[in-house]
C-alpha positions in Angstrom: 0.0 0.0 0.0 3.0 2.3 -0.1 6.1 2.7 -2.3 9.2 4.7 -2.5 11.5 5.6 -5.5 14.8 7.5 -5.5 16.9 9.0 -8.3 19.9 11.3 -8.6 19.2 14.9 -9.6 20.5 15.5 -13.2 20.1 19.3 -12.9 22.7 22.0 -12.3 23.1 23.2 -8.8 20.8 26.0 -8.0 17.3 26.9 -6.7 14.2 25.4 -8.1 10.4 25.5 -7.8 9.6 21.8 -7.4 6.1 20.6 -8.5 4.7 17.2 -7.7 2.2 16.3 -10.4 -0.1 13.8 -8.8 -3.1 12.0 -10.3 -6.6 12.4 -8.8 -8.6 9.3 -8.2 -12.2 8.6 -7.2 -11.4 5.8 -4.7 -9.4 7.7 -2.1 -7.1 10.6 -1.3 -3.6 9.2 -1.9 -0.7 10.8 0.1 2.8 11.7 -1.1 6.1 12.9 0.4 9.0 14.5 -1.4 12.5 14.8 0.0 16.0 15.8 -1.1 18.8 13.8 0.6 17.8 13.7 4.3 15.6 16.8 4.3 11.9 16.7 3.6 10.7 19.0 0.9 7.0 18.5 1.8 3.9 16.3 2.0 0.8 16.4 -0.2 -2.6 14.7 0.2 -4.2 14.5 -3.3 -7.8 15.8 -3.4 -10.6 13.3 -4.3 -11.6 13.2 -8.0 -14.9 12.3 -9.6 -13.0 10.3 -12.2 -10.9 7.2 -12.2 -7.9 9.3 -13.5 -7.7 13.0 -13.6 -4.6 15.3 -13.9 -4.3 19.1 -13.6 -3.5 22.0 -11.3 -5.9 20.8 -8.6 -3.8 17.7 -8.1 -0.4 19.4 -8.0 1.6 21.1 -5.3 4.6 23.4 -5.7 7.4 24.0 -3.2 9.1 27.2 -4.2 12.8 28.2 -4.1 14.2 24.9 -3.0 18.0 24.4 -3.0 19.2 21.5 -5.1 22.6 20.3 -6.1 23.6 18.2 -9.0 23.6 14.5 -7.8 21.4 15.1 -4.8 19.1 12.1 -4.0 15.5 12.9 -4.7 12.9 10.6 -3.1 9.2 10.4 -3.6 7.0 8.2 -1.4 3.4 7.5 -1.9 0.6 5.6 0.0 -2.8 4.5 -1.2 -6.1 5.5 0.5 -9.7 4.5 0.5 -13.0 6.3 0.9 -15.0 3.2 1.8 -12.5 0.7 3.0 -13.2 -1.5 0.0 -11.7 0.1 -3.0 -8.3 1.8 -2.8 -6.7 4.5 -4.8 -3.5 3.6 -6.7 -1.4 6.6 -5.6 -0.3 7.4 -9.1 1.7 10.5 -10.1 2.9 11.8 -13.4 6.2 13.3 -12.4 8.2 16.0 -10.6 8.6 19.3 -12.5 11.7 21.4 -11.8 11.6 25.1 -12.8 14.6 27.4 -12.0 13.7 29.9 -9.3 16.3 32.6 -10.1 18.2 34.0 -13.0 21.4 32.3 -12.2 19.9 28.8 -12.2 18.0 29.6 -15.4 21.3 30.4 -17.1 22.8 27.2 -15.9 19.8 25.1 -17.2 20.0 26.9 -20.6 23.7 26.1 -20.9 23.1 22.5 -20.0 20.3 22.2 -22.6 22.4 23.8 -25.3 25.3 21.4 -24.5 23.0 18.3 -24.8 20.9 19.4 -27.8 21.4 18.1 -31.3 22.3 18.2 -34.1 25.9 18.8 -32.8 26.0 15.3 -31.2 27.1 13.4 -34.3 28.1 16.0 -36.8 31.5 15.9 -38.3 33.7 18.9 -37.3 34.7 19.3 -41.0 32.4 21.1 -43.5 32.5 18.0 -45.7 33.2 14.4 -44.9 36.3 13.3 -46.7 37.4 11.8 -49.0 35.2 12.9 -51.8 34.2 11.0 -55.0 33.0 12.3 -58.3 29.5 13.6 -58.8 27.1 11.5 -60.9 26.5 12.3 -64.5 22.8 13.1 -64.2 21.5 9.9 -65.7 18.1 8.6 -64.6 16.8 5.1 -64.1 13.2 4.0 -63.6 12.8 0.8 -61.7 10.1 -1.3 -59.9 7.1 -3.1 -61.3 5.9 -0.5 -63.9 2.2 -1.1 -63.0 -0.7 0.9 -61.7 -0.5 1.5 -57.9 3.0 -0.1 -57.6 6.1 1.6 -56.2 7.8 3.1 -59.2 11.2 4.5 -58.3 13.2 7.2 -60.1 16.9 7.2 -59.3 19.1 10.1 -60.3 22.8 10.0 -60.5 23.3 13.3 -58.7 25.9 15.1 -56.7 28.1 13.1 -54.4 27.2 13.4 -50.7 27.7 11.8 -47.3 25.1 11.4 -44.6 27.2 13.6 -42.3 28.0 16.4 -44.7 27.4 19.9 -43.3 28.3 22.2 -46.1 26.2 21.5 -48.0 24.0 19.2 -45.9 22.4 16.8 -48.4 19.1 16.8 -46.5 18.6 20.5 -45.9 20.6 22.2 -48.6 19.6 20.2 -51.7 16.1 20.8 -53.0 15.2 17.7 -55.0 11.6 17.3 -56.3 10.1 15.3 -59.2 6.8 16.2 -60.9 5.1 13.1 -62.4 2.2 13.7 -64.8 -0.1 11.2 -66.6 -0.5 11.7 -70.3 -4.1 12.9 -69.8 -2.8 15.8 -67.7 -4.5 14.4 -64.5 -3.2 13.4 -62.1 0.0 15.2 -61.6 2.1 14.7 -58.4 5.0 16.7 -57.3 7.0 14.3 -55.1 9.8 15.2 -52.7 13.0 13.2 -53.4 15.7 12.2 -51.0 19.4 11.3 -50.8 19.8 7.5 -51.1 23.6 7.1 -50.6 24.8 4.3 -53.0 21.3 3.3 -53.9 21.7 -0.1 -52.2 22.1 1.1 -48.6 19.8 -1.5 -47.1 22.3 -4.2 -48.2 25.6 -2.2 -48.1 25.0 0.0 -45.1 26.5 2.8 -47.3 26.6 6.3 -45.9 27.7 8.1 -49.1 27.1 8.0 -52.8 25.5 9.8 -55.8 22.0 8.2 -55.8 18.9 10.4 -55.3 15.5 8.9 -55.3 11.8 9.7 -55.7 8.8 7.3 -55.5 5.6 7.4 -57.5 2.6 5.1 -57.0 0.9 5.8 -60.4 -2.9 6.2 -60.3 -3.5 5.2 -63.9 -2.1 2.9 -66.6 -0.7 4.6 -69.6 2.2 7.0 -70.3 3.7 9.1 -67.6 6.3 11.9 -67.9 8.6 13.4 -65.3 10.5 16.6 -64.8 13.3 16.9 -62.2 13.8 20.1 -60.1 17.2 20.0 -58.4 18.3 23.2 -56.7 21.0 24.0 -54.2 21.3 26.5 -51.3 21.1 26.8 -47.6 17.8 25.5 -46.1 16.3 25.0 -49.6 15.0 21.5 -49.2 11.6 22.3 -47.7 9.8 23.7 -50.8 10.2 23.1 -54.5 12.2 25.7 -56.5 14.3 27.3 -53.7 17.9 28.2 -54.1 19.7 28.0 -57.5 19.3 25.3 -60.2 22.1 22.8 -60.0 23.4 21.6 -63.4 23.4 19.0 -65.0 20.6 17.6 -62.7 17.9 20.3 -62.8 15.4 20.1 -65.6 15.9 16.4 -66.6 12.8 15.0 -68.2 11.6 11.6 -69.5 8.7 9.2 -70.0 7.8 5.7 -69.0 4.7 3.4 -69.5 2.6 1.9 -66.8 0.5 -1.3 -67.2 -2.7 -2.2 -65.4 -2.3 -3.7 -62.0 -2.3 -7.5 -61.9 -2.5 -8.0 -58.1 -5.4 -9.4 -56.0 -6.7 -8.4 -52.6 -5.8 -8.2 -49.9 -2.7 -6.6 -51.7 -3.5 -2.9 -51.7 -2.0 -2.7 -55.2 -5.2 -4.4 -56.3 -7.4 -1.7 -54.7 -5.6 1.6 -55.1 -4.6 4.4 -52.7 -6.8 5.2 -49.7 -8.0 8.8 -49.9 -10.1 11.1 -47.8 -13.2 11.9 -49.8 -15.2 14.0 -47.4 -16.8 11.1 -45.6 -16.2 9.2 -42.3 -14.4 6.4 -44.2 -11.4 6.4 -46.4 -12.0 5.2 -50.0 -9.8 3.2 -52.3 -9.3 5.2 -55.5 -8.9 2.0 -57.5 -11.9 -0.3 -56.8 -13.9 2.6 -55.1 -14.6 0.5 -52.0 -14.4 1.9 -48.5 -12.0 0.9 -45.7 -12.5 -0.3 -42.1 -9.5 -1.1 -40.1 -8.6 -3.4 -37.2 -5.1 -4.2 -36.0 -2.3 -3.7 -33.5 -1.4 -0.5 -31.7 1.5 -2.3 -29.9 4.3 -2.5 -29.5 4.9 1.2 -30.0 8.6 0.3 -30.4 8.0 -2.0 -33.3 10.9 -0.3 -35.2 13.3 -0.9 -32.3 14.3 -4.0 -34.2 17.8 -5.6 -33.8 18.1 -6.3 -37.5 17.9 -2.6 -38.5 21.2 -0.8 -38.9 22.5 1.4 -36.1 19.5 0.6 -33.8 20.2 0.6 -30.1 18.4 1.4 -26.9 19.2 4.4 -24.7 17.4 2.7 -21.7 19.0 -0.5 -20.6 15.8 -2.0 -19.3 14.0 -1.6 -22.7 15.4 -4.3 -24.9 15.4 -4.3 -28.7 12.8 -6.5 -30.5 14.0 -9.6 -32.3 10.5 -10.8 -33.4 12.0 -14.3 -33.2 8.5 -15.9 -32.5 7.5 -14.9 -36.0 10.5 -16.1 -38.0 8.5 -19.2 -38.8 5.9 -17.0 -40.5 8.4 -15.8 -43.0 7.8 -17.4 -46.4 10.2 -18.2 -49.3 10.3 -15.2 -51.6 9.6 -12.7 -48.9 12.1 -9.8 -48.6 15.1 -9.8 -46.3 18.4 -7.8 -46.2 22.0 -8.5 -45.5 22.0 -12.3 -45.7 18.7 -13.0 -44.2 18.0 -10.2 -41.7 14.5 -9.1 -41.2 12.7 -12.5 -41.2 11.2 -12.0 -37.7 9.5 -8.7 -38.5 8.5 -9.6 -42.1 7.0 -12.8 -40.6 5.1 -10.8 -38.0 3.6 -8.7 -40.9 2.6 -11.9 -42.6 1.0 -13.2 -39.4 -1.3 -10.2 -39.1 -2.3 -10.3 -42.7 -3.0 -14.0 -42.6 -5.2 -13.5 -39.5 -7.4 -11.3 -41.6 -6.7 -7.9 -39.8 -5.3 -5.0 -41.7 -3.4 -2.4 -39.6 -0.5 -1.8 -37.3 1.2 1.3 -35.7 4.7 2.3 -34.7 6.6 5.3 -33.5 9.2 6.7 -35.9 10.9 8.8 -33.2 10.9 8.3 -29.5 14.2 9.5 -28.1 13.8 10.3 -24.3 10.3 8.7 -24.4 9.2 5.4 -22.9 11.4 3.3 -25.2 14.1 5.8 -26.3 15.2 3.4 -29.1 13.8 4.6 -32.4 15.1 7.5 -34.5 15.6 8.0 -38.2 18.7 10.1 -37.8 22.4 9.1 -37.9 22.5 9.6 -34.1 19.7 9.9 -31.5 19.5 13.8 -31.5 21.2 14.6 -34.7 18.1 16.0 -36.3 19.6 17.3 -39.5 21.3 14.1 -40.8 19.3 10.9 -41.7 20.4 7.3 -41.7 20.0 6.1 -45.3 20.5 2.4 -44.7 18.2 2.1 -41.6 15.5 4.0 -43.5 15.8 1.8 -46.5 15.3 -1.2 -44.3 12.3 0.4 -42.7 11.0 0.9 -46.2 11.4 -2.8 -47.0 9.0 -3.7 -44.1 6.5 -0.9 -45.0 6.4 -1.9 -48.7 5.9 -5.5 -47.7 3.0 -4.5 -45.4 1.4 -2.6 -48.3 1.6 -5.7 -50.4 0.1 -7.8 -47.7 -2.9 -5.4 -47.2 -1.8 -3.7 -44.0 -2.5 0.0 -43.2 0.5 1.9 -41.8 -0.1 4.0 -38.8 2.8 6.5 -38.5 3.0 7.9 -34.9 5.5 10.7 -35.6 6.4 11.7 -32.0 6.0 10.7 -28.4 4.6 12.8 -25.7 7.9 13.3 -23.8 9.6 14.9 -26.8 7.0 16.5 -29.1 7.6 20.0 -27.6 9.0 21.6 -24.5 5.9 20.7 -22.4 6.4 18.0 -19.9 3.4 15.9 -18.8 -0.2 17.0 -19.4 -0.3 20.3 -17.6 0.6 22.4 -20.7 3.3 24.3 -18.8 6.4 24.9 -21.0 9.7 24.1 -19.3 13.4 24.1 -20.1 14.2 23.0 -23.7 13.7 19.3 -24.4 16.8 18.2 -26.2 15.0 15.7 -28.4 12.1 17.9 -29.4 12.1 19.1 -33.0 12.4 22.9 -32.9 10.9 22.8 -29.4 7.5 21.9 -30.9 7.4 24.6 -33.5 7.6 24.3 -37.3 11.2 25.0 -37.9 13.9 23.4 -40.1 14.2 20.2 -37.9 10.4 19.5 -38.0 10.0 20.4 -41.7 12.9 18.1 -42.6 11.5 15.3 -40.5 8.1 15.5 -42.1 9.7 15.8 -45.6 11.9 12.7 -45.1 9.1 10.5 -44.0 6.9 11.6 -46.8 9.6 11.3 -49.4 10.7 7.8 -48.4 7.4 6.2 -47.4 4.5 8.3 -48.6 4.1 6.2 -51.8 2.6 3.5 -49.7 -1.1 3.2 -50.5 -2.7 3.0 -47.0 -1.4 5.1 -44.1 -2.0 8.0 -41.8 0.3 10.6 -40.4 -0.4 10.9 -36.7 1.2 14.0 -35.3 2.1 12.2 -32.1 1.1 9.9 -29.3 -0.6 11.9 -26.4 0.4 15.0 -28.2 0.8 18.2 -26.2 1.8 20.7 -28.9 -0.3 23.9 -29.0 -3.1 24.2 -31.5 -1.0 26.6 -33.6 1.9 24.1 -33.6 -0.4 21.2 -34.5 -1.9 23.2 -37.4 1.5 24.4 -38.6 2.8 20.8 -38.6 -0.3 19.3 -40.2 -0.4 22.1 -42.7 3.2 21.5 -43.8 2.5 17.8 -44.1 -0.5 18.6 -46.3 1.5 21.0 -48.5 4.4 18.4 -48.9 2.5 15.1 -49.2 1.5 14.7 -52.9 -1.0 12.0 -52.0 -2.8 13.8 -49.2 -2.9 10.9 -46.8 -5.2 10.9 -43.7 -3.7 13.3 -41.1 -4.7 12.9 -37.4 -3.6 13.6 -33.9 -3.8 11.5 -30.7 -4.3 13.0 -27.2 -4.9 12.1 -23.6 -8.4 10.9 -22.6 -9.2 13.9 -20.6 -7.9 16.4 -23.1 -10.0 15.5 -26.1 -12.1 18.7 -26.0 -9.1 20.9 -25.4 -7.2 19.4 -28.4 -9.9 18.4 -30.9 -12.4 21.3 -30.7 -10.0 23.9 -32.1 -9.0 21.5 -35.0 -12.6 20.8 -36.1 -13.3 22.0 -39.6 -9.6 22.8 -40.4 -8.3 21.8 -43.8 -5.1 20.3 -42.4 -6.9 17.6 -40.4 -9.0 14.7 -41.6 -9.4 12.6 -38.5 -8.8 11.8 -34.8 -6.9 9.0 -33.1 -8.8 8.4 -29.8 -7.6 7.1 -26.5 -9.6 6.4 -23.3 -9.0 4.8 -19.9 -12.2 2.6 -19.9 -13.1 0.3 -22.7 -16.7 1.0 -22.1 -16.4 4.6 -23.2 -15.6 4.0 -26.8 -19.0 4.0 -28.4 -20.2 7.4 -26.9 -16.8 9.1 -27.7 -16.8 8.0 -31.3 -20.4 9.2 -31.7 -19.4 12.5 -30.2 -16.5 13.2 -32.6 -18.2 11.9 -35.7 -21.1 14.2 -34.9 -19.0 17.2 -34.0 -16.9 16.9 -37.2 -20.2 16.8 -39.2 -21.3 20.0 -37.5 -18.0 21.6 -38.5 -18.6 20.6 -42.2 -15.5 18.5 -42.5 -16.3 14.8 -41.5 -13.5 13.1 -39.7 -12.1 9.6 -39.9 -12.5 8.6 -36.2 -10.6 5.6 -35.0 -10.1 4.1 -31.5 -6.4 3.4 -31.4 -5.8 3.1 -27.6 -8.7 1.8 -25.6 -8.6 1.0 -21.9 -6.5 1.6 -18.8 -2.7 1.7 -19.5 -2.2 -1.3 -17.4 -4.6 -3.6 -19.2 -5.6 -2.4 -22.7 -6.3 -5.4 -24.9 -5.3 -8.5 -22.8 -3.7 -11.5 -24.2 -5.8 -14.6 -24.7 -6.7 -16.1 -21.3 -4.6 -19.2 -21.9 -1.5 -17.2 -22.8 1.6 -18.1 -20.6 2.1 -15.7 -17.8 -1.5 -14.4 -17.6 -2.4 -13.6 -14.0 -4.9 -16.1 -12.5 -6.9 -13.3 -10.8 -6.9 -10.9 -13.7 -8.9 -7.8 -12.9 -8.8 -6.2 -16.3 -11.4 -6.2 -19.1 -11.7 -9.5 -20.9 -11.2 -10.1 -24.6 -14.9 -10.4 -24.9 -15.4 -6.9 -23.3 -12.9 -5.6 -25.9 -14.8 -7.2 -28.7 -18.1 -5.8 -27.6 -17.3 -2.3 -26.4 -14.2 -1.4 -28.3 -14.5 -3.2 -31.7 -18.2 -3.2 -32.2 -18.8 -0.1 -30.0 -16.6 1.8 -32.4 -17.9 0.4 -35.7 -21.5 0.9 -34.7 -20.8 4.5 -33.7 -19.7 5.3 -37.3 -16.0 4.9 -36.5 -13.3 3.9 -39.0 -12.1 1.1 -36.9 -9.7 0.1 -34.0 -6.1 -0.7 -33.1 -5.4 -2.5 -29.9 -3.1 -1.2 -27.2 -1.4 -3.8 -25.0 -1.3 -2.9 -21.3 1.9 -3.0 -19.3 0.5 -5.4 -16.6 0.4 -8.3 -19.0 3.0 -10.4 -20.8 3.7 -9.2 -24.3 3.0 -5.5 -23.4 3.3 -2.3 -25.3 7.1 -2.2 -24.7 7.8 -5.9 -24.7 5.6 -7.5 -27.3 7.3 -9.4 -30.1 4.7 -12.1 -30.5 1.3 -11.0 -31.9 0.0 -14.5 -31.3 -0.6 -13.5 -27.7 -3.9 -11.9 -29.0 -4.7 -14.6 -31.5 -8.4 -15.0 -30.5 -9.0 -11.2 -30.6 -7.5 -11.0 -34.1 -10.2 -13.6 -35.1 -12.9 -11.5 -33.6 -11.6 -8.4 -35.5 -11.3 -10.4 -38.7 -14.9 -11.7 -38.3 -16.1 -8.1 -38.2 -14.1 -6.9 -41.2 -15.2 -9.9 -43.2 -18.9 -9.3 -42.3 -18.9 -5.7 -43.6 -17.0 -6.7 -46.7 -18.9 -9.8 -47.6 -22.3 -8.3 -46.9 -21.4 -5.2 -48.9 -22.6 -3.0 -46.0 -22.7 0.7 -47.3 -21.0 2.2 -44.3 -20.3 5.4 -46.2 -24.0 6.0 -46.4 -24.8 5.0 -42.8 -24.8 6.8 -39.5 -25.3 6.0 -35.8 -29.0 5.8 -35.0 -29.1 4.5 -31.4 -32.3 6.5 -30.9 -34.2 4.1 -33.2 -33.6 1.3 -30.6 -34.3 3.4 -27.5 -30.8 4.3 -26.6 -30.5 8.1 -27.2 -27.7 8.4 -24.6 -25.5 6.0 -26.5 -24.8 3.7 -23.5 -23.5 0.1 -24.0 -26.9 -1.6 -23.8 -27.3 -1.8 -27.6 -26.1 0.0 -30.7 -27.6 0.8 -34.1 -25.9 1.9 -37.3 -28.3 2.5 -40.2 -29.3 4.0 -43.5 -32.9 4.6 -42.5 -35.4 3.0 -44.9 -32.7 0.7 -46.4 -30.5 -1.1 -43.9 -30.2 -1.3 -40.1 -27.5 -3.0 -38.1 -28.5 -3.6 -34.5 -25.9 -5.0 -32.1 -26.9 -6.6 -28.8 -23.9 -7.0 -26.5 -25.7 -9.4 -24.3 -28.3 -10.9 -26.7 -31.9 -10.6 -25.7 -34.5 -8.4 -27.3 -34.9 -4.8 -28.5 -37.4 -2.7 -30.3 -36.5 -1.1 -33.6 -38.5 1.9 -34.8 -39.4 1.4 -38.5 -42.3 3.8 -38.4 -40.5 6.1 -40.8 -39.8 3.3 -43.3 -41.9 1.5 -45.9 -42.0 -2.0 -47.4 -40.9 -5.4 -46.3 -37.6 -6.1 -44.6 -35.6 -9.3 -44.1 -34.0 -10.0 -40.7 -30.8 -12.1 -40.4 -28.4 -12.6 -37.5 -24.6 -12.5 -37.5 -22.5 -14.2 -34.8 -19.6 -11.8 -33.9 -17.8 -14.5 -31.9 -17.7 -17.2 -34.6 -18.2 -15.3 -37.8 -19.6 -17.3 -40.7 -22.8 -16.9 -42.8 -25.8 -15.0 -41.6 -28.5 -16.9 -39.8 -31.9 -16.2 -41.4 -34.7 -15.3 -39.0 -37.8 -13.7 -40.4 -39.4 -11.0 -42.6 -41.2 -8.1 -41.2 -43.2 -5.1 -42.4 -42.1 -1.5 -41.8 -44.4 1.3 -40.7 -44.3 0.7 -37.0 -42.0 -0.4 -34.2 -40.9 -4.0 -34.4 -39.2 -6.4 -32.0 -35.9 -8.2 -32.6 -34.9 -11.2 -30.6 -31.4 -12.6 -30.7 -31.1 -16.3 -31.5 -29.0 -16.9 -28.3 -27.1 -15.5 -25.4 -24.0 -13.3 -25.6 -23.5 -10.8 -28.4 -25.4 -10.9 -31.8 -25.8 -8.5 -34.7 -29.2 -8.1 -36.4 -29.0 -7.3 -40.1 -32.3 -5.7 -41.2 -32.5 -5.0 -45.0 -35.3 -3.8 -47.2 -36.3 -6.5 -49.6 
């Protein structure tokens, strides 16, 4: 019922305002004590909250002008409490915040931050990395399967460069863009290009070369032309046409022919690029179908993979992934690199695809976050130099995922380093060394967005998520999303993720804005999904820009989506939500609210957690449940793009979890009963005869026919058994 933790102060000696950021709880008033060395700083009894988890000024206490020396032992003790003697608080706290109290201490802190901030960490001291090799001759090669929706790569033999060059820096001081245009004139895509070392860096681990690349995923068969823009000058990379033209590379033109696609679903190259089309669901531009997603939101450190070049952990307790349990899922003919590396992660991608789900997420930058083991740079905080071989290896995995029908959820930052705000309070502190431009849209952030778009934006199904539990200001979010929209030729879905209790604060100012097309939701209770999705679907409609709303992190951080009950290491007295709760209230709760779909977060109290998972089989049964749902909507050709939540038609106007209804009134009604039983359905506004059939969300399979009924009044639906059932009511 009590616990103590100690750590050494990393701050320069001086005087500080020390703030304990506790977490309010509804079960009891937890108590806390803070001390430095042998002297007590103070005690705090946290006020009672009306929520299971609540943060903010009411639950914080500041001790001002406290003397602190570098290396001092800081101790925090906490004890649980209870209001009724039955349920106890958990005595949680978010952290200790240290703010300099005087001018002298502030100066010391700034000096420390400057000393630790990138990009100086890994830069060469010389303007150019030596020795130099000759520049390329400007020749261009077109490679890849020259087919519609496939990755077609233009490679230019351009100026010689090294990843670590500073003058010019190949990432910031070279402006390389390629405009690809179909013979009909439409579409035309201006694609950012990038420095690719020797053009084979995934295999060679090369850091220098003359190869510069741009990717196109052509929308149409037929003849395409290209025009190269290659300019040079300080900080010219971020928009086309800056600086001065660089001969003989600028102005190169050419043509190539694209054949029709020959792929079959689930390969996305059979279906086309996913696009935002002003509805609550993304549409494939090829076959014109609409997309629902279900997949894995964990592990967030998926890219902390031992087989990627120059990948290491900055926190000894957080180990790199090997994905060894999925090596057996790798198939002959699948990609690898460097004599067989990559089989574990490629096999894991195969496993999800073969289970019938279609999405996974990953952080692309998390230095100083929970994992602190993923970065695209040549060194953890060298934010102006990018690792060509590592990123080529990432690209192999992403391309394979596209070919296997898996949506890529790019989580671009982690809460701890998206800006200079620590925790959830919104109070800006000393500079965060890992933060790109301190949260603003500067050269580091622009380059980061540009490199991800240039290298991976050709993939057909993805979203750019500004960050996990993002705390940037509204202006910073709009600036970043606006730059992504201006740079991404394919206009992929752009969303942001935030804390459960900050949805209104974060999302309301973004509603209706051109830069955002969706929201990535999180809550602390799996039973809150349905009502929250209904809310943001409705609010975005009111703002005249419908959002793609997905539930990407449902449930308490300790539990999330649990492993299967029989998975080794599962606690016998597990108190978290069951896999059946998650199926009912997260998966079906989201889909029946008009949501785009779900990704499952894995809680830290379980084996194969968000930071330890490398075996997706731990949730095997839940993938089956998710695949059942996706297959139902696909096979039954449910027109989700024309449907909305209509819980009111079944007597649930408050959108609780008793029953859900998604409908196109007069045409088709889906009625989900989490516990079976009966419900009324108001068909008084409809006409004609309707068929009623039942779908089993647990087992999947064909519909079970029930009866026909006449519209014009309220009717009664009775599930064919206990547990959850879905009624499919269609006009005949």
